[in-house]
N, C-alpha and C positions, 0 to 999 in steps of 0.2 A: 475390503475395504472400498475395492474399484465398485462395487453393488453402491457405498453409501456415497461415494463423491458423484456417481449417475444420480441418483436419489438429490443429494444438493443441487448440482448443476439444474437437472431440471426443474424444482422448487423455484430456484435463482431466475429462472427466463420466464418461468409464469408468473411470479409474483413481480419482477422487475417491467413486465409486457402492463400489466394493472396499474401499478403503481407509477408509470413514466406517462400514463393515459392522465393522471391527475393532476400531472406536472409539479407539483410539491417534491416529489422526490423519487431518489431511480435507485437498483441496486443490481449488479454485475460482478462481472470478474474482472482483473486488473493482471495482464502480462506481465514480467520482469525477465531480463536478460538470466537471472540467475533462479528464478522460481515464480511466483504467482500468489494469486488469492483471491478474494473479494471486495466488492468495495461496495458501500450506499451511501445516498449522498441526500440530506435535507435541506432542500432551499427555506430559509426563512422571511427570504426576501426576494427581489432581482439581484440586489447585489453581495446576499452575504447567506453562504451557505456551510451546514455542518456535514463532514466526510468521516464515516469509520471505516478503517479497514481491517484484514486480517490476513496478514500475508506469510508465509512461507517462502525463506532465503536461503538461498545456499545448496540447491537442489541441483544445481547445474554444471555451474563453475567454479565459484567461489570457496574456498575453504571452509568447512563448519557449517553446519544447519541451525536456523534459525527461527521461532515461531514469533511473529508480536502481531499485536491488537494495536491501534493506531487511532487518533482521536484528534480532528483538524478541524479550526475554523478558515475557513477561505472566502477572501474578498473577489467576486467576480467583475469582471470588467468589459461591458458591452463594446464590441469594435464594432466599426459605422454598416458591417453588416452585421445585423443582428444576431444571427444564428452563432457567431465566432464570440470567444470570451478571451479574457487572460485572467488566470487566477495565480494568486497569491497569496499565504498567509503562513501558518503554524500550529502546533502543535504538540504532544506528548506521544509516547510508544512503553510499552511496556510487554515482557514475553519471556523468552527463553531463547540462549544463544549456547551452540554447541561452537567454539569456537576454532578447537583443532587447535590449538597453540602446543610448542612443541619446547621442551629444554635439550641441550646436549652441554653434559657436562663430564670433562675429559674423554674417552672413548665412547659414552653411553648416553643414547637419545633417548628422553621419554615422552610420551605425547598424553597431554592433558587433555583428555575427551568427556573430563562431564558437564552435561549442561550447566549452565548457571544462569540463574533469570537476572533481567538487564532492567533498565528504565532510564528516560532519556527524552531529550526534544527532538521535533521536525521541524524543517521547514518545506515549503512546498510553493513550485512554482508551476505555470504550465500554460497550455491552451485549450480548448473543450470547443467542440464541434458540435449543437444539437439541429440533425435532422427535424426538419416543417413539418414532413409528410407522415413522419411513421416516428412511432415511441423509443427514438434511440439515441444517446451522444456519446461522442467516443473522445477522448482525451489523450493526451500524453504532457508527461510531465517530470520534473526533477524532483525528486525529496530526500535530502544528505539528512543525519539525523545522526546523533554526539549521544553515547551512553554516557552514562555518569555511575554505572555502577560498574562493581572489578577493582581493577586499579587507579582508576580514576577515569576524566574525559577521556575518550578513544570517539572516532570516528569508526560509525557503524556502517561498515560498507553494501550491506545487504540492500535489495530494493529499492534503489537509488532510480535507477532511469522505470519508468513502467507508462503503456497504453492499458487506456479502460477503456470498457464498452458498458454502458450502462444503459 
């Protein structure tokens, strides 16, 4: 598993350098307080981008573990310094979540640790900085999500805050 992650990380860094030089898109890594993942962004214009994310959540602090694939459509608003942009948008996610629910009946406790499929909607807002002299962009975002599977609408608390390097 470690060799696979090392290979994927190296491949992403090499590919992201190549893609970033083309100025049409970039791929990189996304870190969150409870996990992390991979991110890729394709710019359709100066003001509009499509972002895809593969996130792993619940690894460090939150209960349960998750894997989600996220598709986002984002508006980019350049600030007076063109290296800075505001980002906002929305999209969909799907994946699996072992939310670690537990139930208590009388003096017995049951833990439901089965992974369940999830599907829901996401919103995103943040800021991005694109370096002028090197092929690198950094962003900080808030990405709340709501799941519509399971017992009804439910806030999905994994990968809400993120820092990305592309």
